[in-house]
C-alpha positions in Angstrom: 0.2 0.0 -0.1 1.3 3.5 -0.8 1.6 5.9 2.0 2.4 8.8 -0.4 5.7 10.7 -1.4 6.1 12.1 2.3 6.1 8.6 3.5 9.7 8.4 1.6 11.0 11.6 2.7 10.8 13.1 6.2 12.0 16.4 4.8 15.3 16.5 7.0 18.0 14.4 5.8 18.7 11.5 8.5 22.1 12.8 9.2 20.4 16.0 10.3 17.8 14.9 12.7 18.2 16.5 16.2 16.2 15.9 19.1 14.6 19.1 20.7 17.6 18.5 23.5 19.9 20.1 20.9 18.2 23.3 20.7 18.1 24.2 24.4 21.1 25.8 26.6 23.7 23.5 27.8 22.5 24.1 31.4 19.1 22.7 30.5 20.6 19.6 28.7 22.5 18.9 32.0 19.5 19.2 34.1 17.6 16.7 31.8 20.5 14.1 31.6 20.9 14.5 35.7 18.0 12.4 37.0 18.5 14.0 40.4 18.5 17.5 39.2 15.7 16.7 36.5 12.2 18.2 37.9 10.4 15.9 35.7 11.5 13.1 37.8 9.0 14.0 40.6 6.1 13.2 38.4 8.1 9.7 37.6 8.2 9.3 41.3 4.6 10.1 41.8 3.4 7.6 38.8 5.6 4.8 40.9 3.1 5.4 43.7 -0.1 5.4 41.5 1.3 2.1 39.7 1.3 0.1 42.8 -2.1 1.7 44.6 -5.3 -0.2 44.3 -8.1 1.7 42.5 -11.5 1.6 41.5 -14.3 -0.8 41.8 -12.3 -3.8 41.7 -9.5 -2.2 43.8 -6.7 -3.6 41.4 -3.3 -1.5 40.8 -1.5 -1.4 37.4 1.1 -3.8 39.1 -1.4 -6.4 39.4 -1.7 -6.9 35.7 1.6 -5.6 34.8 4.2 -6.3 37.4 7.0 -3.8 38.2 7.3 -0.6 35.8 10.4 -1.9 34.4 8.1 -4.7 32.6 7.2 -1.5 30.4 10.8 -1.2 28.8 10.5 -0.6 25.2 6.6 -0.2 25.2 6.5 3.7 24.9 8.8 3.3 21.5 5.8 1.7 19.8 3.3 4.6 20.4 0.7 5.8 19.2 -0.6 2.4 17.7 -3.7 0.9 16.6 -5.4 -1.0 19.5 -7.1 -4.0 17.5 -9.7 -4.4 20.2 -10.8 -0.9 20.3 -10.6 -0.4 16.7 -8.7 2.9 16.6 -5.4 4.7 17.1 -4.4 5.3 20.7 -1.5 7.0 22.3 0.2 6.1 25.9 -2.4 8.3 27.5 -5.2 7.1 26.1 -4.1 3.6 26.5 -3.8 4.3 30.0 -7.1 6.0 30.5 -8.9 2.7 28.9 -6.8 0.8 31.4 -8.1 2.8 33.9 -11.8 2.7 33.0 -12.0 -1.1 31.7 -9.6 -2.9 34.1 -10.0 -0.8 37.3 -13.2 0.3 36.7 -12.0 3.8 38.2 -12.7 7.1 37.3 -10.5 8.3 34.2 -7.9 10.9 34.7 -8.1 13.6 32.3 -5.5 15.0 30.3 -2.9 17.1 32.3 -4.2 15.6 35.4 -1.2 14.7 37.9 -2.3 11.0 37.8 -2.2 10.8 33.8 1.1 12.9 33.5 2.5 10.9 36.3 1.8 7.4 34.9 2.6 8.3 31.7 5.9 9.7 32.4 6.7 6.6 34.5 5.8 4.2 31.6 7.7 6.3 29.0 10.8 6.9 31.3 11.1 3.1 31.4 12.1 3.3 27.7 14.8 5.9 28.2 17.5 5.8 25.7 15.6 3.4 23.2 15.0 4.4 19.7 11.3 5.4 18.5 9.8 3.0 16.2 6.3 3.2 15.4 4.2 1.6 12.4 2.6 3.3 9.8 1.4 0.7 7.6 -1.6 -1.5 7.8 -4.4 -0.4 10.0 -2.0 2.3 11.0 -1.9 4.0 7.5 -4.9 5.9 7.3 -4.1 7.6 10.6 -0.6 8.4 9.3 -2.1 9.9 6.3 -4.3 12.3 8.6 -1.3 12.9 10.5 0.7 13.9 7.4 -2.1 15.8 6.3 -2.4 18.0 9.3 1.2 18.4 9.7 1.8 20.0 6.1 -2.0 21.9 6.2 -1.6 25.7 6.8 -3.6 26.7 10.1 -4.7 29.6 11.6 -4.9 33.4 11.1 -1.2 33.1 10.2 -1.6 30.5 7.4 1.4 28.6 9.0 2.0 24.7 8.7 3.9 22.4 11.2 6.2 21.9 8.3 7.1 25.6 7.5 8.5 25.9 11.1 9.9 22.5 11.7 10.9 21.3 8.5 11.7 24.3 6.2 12.8 26.8 9.1 14.3 24.8 11.9 17.5 26.6 13.6 16.1 29.8 12.8 15.0 32.2 15.4 11.1 33.0 16.0 11.1 35.9 18.3 12.7 34.7 21.4 13.1 31.0 20.5 15.0 28.9 18.1 12.7 26.4 15.8 13.4 23.2 16.7 12.3 20.1 14.2 9.5 19.5 16.2 9.7 15.9 17.7 8.0 14.5 20.8 10.5 11.8 22.0 11.0 13.9 25.5 7.0 14.2 26.3 5.7 14.0 29.0 8.3 16.9 29.3 9.1 19.5 32.1 8.9 22.9 30.1 10.6 25.8 32.1 7.8 28.0 30.5 5.0 26.0 32.1 7.0 25.4 35.1 5.6 21.9 35.4 5.0 18.7 33.2 3.1 18.7 30.3 2.0 16.4 27.4 2.5 16.4 24.0 -1.0 17.4 23.1 -0.5 20.3 25.6 2.7 21.4 23.2 0.7 20.9 20.0 -2.2 22.9 21.7 0.4 25.6 22.2 1.6 25.7 18.7 -1.9 25.8 17.1 -2.6 28.8 19.2 0.4 30.4 18.3 -0.4 30.6 14.8 -3.6 31.6 15.9 -5.8 28.5 14.9 -8.6 26.6 16.9 -6.8 23.6 18.3 -8.1 20.2 18.7 -8.9 18.8 22.3 -5.9 17.0 24.1 -6.5 13.3 23.4 -8.5 14.1 20.3 -8.2 11.7 17.2 -6.8 14.4 15.5 -4.0 15.2 17.7 -3.4 11.2 18.1 -3.0 10.9 14.4 -0.6 14.1 14.2 1.5 12.6 16.9 1.9 9.0 15.1 3.1 11.2 12.2 5.5 13.3 14.3 6.6 9.9 15.9 7.5 8.6 12.6 9.4 11.8 11.7 11.5 11.3 14.7 12.4 7.3 14.0 15.6 6.3 15.7 15.6 9.2 18.0 16.1 8.1 21.4 13.3 8.5 24.2 14.0 11.3 26.8 11.1 11.2 29.0 11.1 13.2 31.0 12.9 15.8 28.8 13.5 19.4 29.8 12.7 22.2 27.5 12.5 26.1 27.4 
C-alpha cells in the first residue's frame, strides 16, 4: 500500500535529525541528563506510587496486571499504535485511560491531570534511551495519512503549517526562540515556560494557538494522528522522558 510521497521523505536528511534537546541551553541539557536534578522525575516518582496503588471498583493496581514498572521497557517506543480491540489509534495517555476505565473500573484521569501525567511519564521513562519505532502501515496507514495532512496543512490566521516551522525553517529564530525540528521523543516533558510537566498534546495546542488556529482537544483523534506522524518523523531518536525544555 502506498503511503504517499512524504512517507519516503521526512523532509530532513537522516544525518541532520536532532532532538529538541539540541535546541536548549547546555544548562538545560545538563538538568535533563542529571536525574537527581531533573524536575520531571518528581512526576515519575509520583507515577510509581499510582502504579502500585489499588484503585476503582475492583481495587486493582497497575502492578497487579503488569508487574513492576520496569516491565514496560520498550513499550513507549511503539506508540501511538492501533488497538485492535478498540478499533482505533491510541497513544500512551489514551491507553492508560482505557486501562483505568476497563480494568480498574475507576474514574478516568483527564489530560494534564497529575495521575495521567505521572503514569505516562513513568511508563515512558522505562524506555529512556531506546529508539522510537512506530508502525505506519496496515491498520495505521489511514491515521498516518491524516497526521501527514495535518502536519503540512496551513493553519490559523497566520496561515502557517507545522512543516514550515519545523522542516523548512528549523534552527532559525522566531522571536525569542530557536525553531526545533518538532519531535516529541521527550514527552511528557518539563517546560521551564510552564514550570510543570505537560503532555505532547499540550505542546501541540500551544503551537496551534501560536498561529492563531483553533486547536483540537487534548486526546482527540486528530492530535493522536498528528502525534503518530511526528513520532515517525523522529524514528530512531532516543526517548528522553522526562525531557526538560524551554
